[in-house]
N, C-alpha and C positions, 0 to 999 in steps of 0.2 A: 630087830628089837630096837628101840630107842634108847638112846643115853639119859638117864634120869637123875637130876641133880637135885637135893633138899638143902636149902641153907635155912639156918635158924639165927635171927638177929636178937640180941637183948634177952637172951635166954641163959637158963643154967642148966645144970645136969638133970633135974626134976623132969624136964619135958622130952627126955630121950624116947618115950614111948609115942609121943605126938610125932616125932620124926620118922620113927619107923611106920607109924600109921600113914602118914603122908607119902612115904616111898611106895607102900603097897597101894594106895588110892591111884598115883600116878602111873604105876605099872598097868593097872586096869585101863586107865586112859590111853595109854600108848598102845595096849594090845587092841584096843577097839578101833584106832586110827593108825594103821601100820606105815603110812607114809611120813609120820612124825619121825624126826631124826633126833631131836633132842626135847626134852621136857625138863623145865625148871619150875621149882616152887620156892618161894621167899615166904616164911613166916616170920613175921614180927610181933614181939609181944611187948605192950606198954604196960608195966607192972603197976603204975600208979592209978591209971584209969581202968585196969582190968579189961583191955581189949586186945584181942587177936586180929592180925590183918594178914591175908594170905594173898600172895600174887602168883598166878600161873602164867608162865611163857612157853608156848610150844613152837618150836622152829620146824619149818617144813621145807625141804628142798632149798636149803640154804638162806631162807627169809624167814622173819617172825611172822607167823600166820595168826597167832591168837595171844591176846594178853587180857587176863581177866582178875580183877581185884576185888576182895570181899573183906568185910570187918564183922566181927561178932564177938560174943563175950565167952564163947566155948571155943576150945582149940579144935575139937574133931568136927564141930559144925561149920568152922570157917574154912576147913580143908575140904569138906564135903561141898559147900557152897561154890567155892572157887572151881572146884573140878566140874561141878555140874554147869556152871557159866561157861566154861572153856569148851565142855563137851557140845552143849548147845551151838557156840559159835563155830566149832569144827563141823558139826553136822551141817549148818546152813552153809558153811563155805564149800563142803563136798558136794552138797545138792547143787549148788551154783555151778561148780565145775562141770558136774554131769548134764545140767541143763544147757551149758554152753558147748559141749560136744555134741549134743543132740541137734541143737540148732545149726551147728556147722555141718553136720551131716546132711541135714535136710536141705540146707541151702544148697549143696552140690548134688542133690539127688535129681534124676531126670525127670521126676514126676512135677517138678516145679517150673 
């Protein structure tokens, strides 16, 4: 199971529910990609402009695999959008690794 870290910037106690929601959403993301060792989400709130910013960073095997940043007027929607973008990037990365392994196996096969 991946280590999940949720950081809130420029927020007060009222947004504790958003922090719990982000924790649950990142647990789902980490469960879907078991090789992710650490998942960080940073939620920044601009009170004057009424804008939320969420940045998801996924560490895989000691290196940063994915970084996704989203902006929205709603707290939950920004967490969902950033998680969806990170999920798409991780899926694309995983597919690329699989294709590379298949190419290497075919290169060494006796049929070629």
